[in-house]
N, C-alpha and C positions, 0 to 999 in steps of 0.2 A: 095457378103459377105453374108452368112447364117444369119437368124434371130437370135439374141440371145438365145432363147429359143431352139435352134438346136444346140448349140455348147455345145461340152462335156468340162469337166474339163481341158483335155489336149489341146484342142483347145483355150480356153479362156487363158491360160497361154502361148500358142504357144510352146509346147513341145512335144517330141515324147512319147509315153506310155513307151518306154523303158529309159526314161530320169532318170538319178540317182537323189538322194536327193539334192545334191548340184546344180544341173541344174535347178530342180523344184524350189528351193529357189530364184536363180538368176532370174529366169523367173518371178515368183511373186513379187520381187522388181521392175523389170523392168515395170511389169504391172501396179502396185501401182503407180509408178511415172508417167506413161503415162496416167492413170486417175486421176491424183490428183486434187482435188476439185479447187485448186488454178490456174490450166491451163486454159488459157483464149481460148486457141485453142480447147479444150475439150468441154467447155461450149458453144462454138459456134456452135457445131453440135449436142449436146444432151440437152434436157431439165433437170432440177432438177430430176424428177422421174426416167427418163431414167439413168442418171447418178448414182443415188444411186442404181438402180438396178444393173448396171453392177459392181460397186464396190461390193455389196453383192455377187455376183456371184463370182467374183475374190476371195474375202475372203473364200466363201464356196469351192472353188476349192482347194484353199491352205491348208484349214482345212482337208480336206480328203486327198490330196495327201501328204502332211507333215507328216501323221500318218501312219506308215508302217502297221498296223492291217486295218484302214480304207481303205487305198489304195488297199491293197490285196482284200478285200471284194468287192470294186468297180470295180476292173479288173476282178474279177472272174465273176462279174454279166454282164460283157459287151458283147453283142451279137457277135457271131462269124463274121457275116456278114449282109449287108442289111443297108438301110438307117438308122436304129435305132441305128446303131454303132457309128453314128456321133453325137448323141443328149446326153445331159446330164443325167447320171444315178440317179437313187433315192439314197437317203441316206441308209446306212447299213442297219438300221431297218425297212425301208420301204420295202426292199426285204426279210425280214425275219431273218435277221442277229441281234443277240442280242449284247449288248457291251461285254459280256463276251466272244464272239467267237462262240455261239451257233446259231441254226437256229431255225425257227418257227417249232413247234412240229407238226407232221402230225397225224391227229387223225385216230385211227383204226376203219374205217366205212366201211360197206359193199356198194358195187357199185349201183347206183342209176338205176332204170329200167327205162331208157328212150331212145328214139330213137339217136343213136350215129351220125346220119347225122344231126340232129338239131343244128343250130349254138348256140353258147354259147353267148348269148345277154344278157341284164341286166335282163329282166324278167325271162329267164331260170336260170340265177345266183340266182335271188331271191328265186324261186320255190325250188331250190337245198338247199338253206339255211333253208327256212322254214320246208322242209321235213325233215330236219335233228333237227329241233327245236333249232337252234342256233340263238343268238340275234347278231345284228350288234355290240352291245357293247361289247360281248364277243371277236369278232374277232379283233376289236380294242385294247382291252386290252392285246391280245397275241401278235399280231403284231406290236403293238403301230402305227398303220397307224390310222390318223383322222378319226372318224366315219362319218365326213361329206363327205369325199371323197369316202368311203364305199357306202353310199347312193346314191351320183352322179353318181357311177358305176352301180348300180342297176337301176337307173331312166334313165341312158344313157344321163345324162347332161353333154355331151361332152365339151361344151364351159366353163363349171366349173371346169374341170380337168386340171392339169397341162401338162407338155410336154409329148409326147408320152411315153419314156421310164420310166418316173415315173409312168404312168398309167400301163405300163406292169408290174413292180414291184408290184403294188398294186393288180392288177388282180391275179399274181401268188400266192401271199400270200393269197388273199381271197379263192382262188380254193384250195389250200393245206388244209385249216381250214373246209372246206365243203366236203373233201374226193374226190375232183376232180383232174384230171391229169393237173398240172399247165401250162405245156408247151402246151397242146392241148387247153385249156382252153384261154390262153393269145394269142396264134395265131389267134383263132376264134375271141375272142373280139377285138383284135387290128385291125383287117379288117374293122370291123365296124367303129372303132373310127378314123382311117386313112382316111376312105371314108368321115367321116364327116368334116375332116379338108382339104380335097382337094378344095372345093370352096374357102376356106380363102386364101390357099396358092396362087391359081390361082389370087385371088384378089390382093395379095400384088405384085405378078409378073407382072400384070397389071399396078398396079400403079406406079412402078418403070421405066416400059416402057413408 
């Protein structure tokens, strides 16, 4: 079984992405019953903190998938392929979607004169932002991303960041705000991020074995 932070909303509710609203609701009710706090079997497997996290994730999956607008934004942001297609997606605002259905505005900025082969790591993103004279708080105000996460991205504090696809959404929004190609930046940055997580994943695998 995959770790909890690698399960998508659909994985959590055990429904197909094409599931109808009725199927999603039924799956949510089953999940709630399966992870009921009164279940002795459930609490024999998970401690209080783990149980609370699971229930919160299930409720979040329901919140997004039961709302047609949020579900549409969530589905539109799902990667077409690769391992990140199977991990939870960020909230709609974390990807730059505003509640009214708009997206994070893309500034009209001149391209930066930098070596295109230089990886988009944290320091390069910070240099790009400072070159534009843009404050972290301004990016946070527009994208609605917690400024702490934006700083963690620049400082490459990978252990303090959430699941990969959340980070990808944050990086895409950040890149758009400083006039960079969001897809190019995200692909480059996520290579470093995922490499930093590989030892952790290997450690988990070894522990299970």
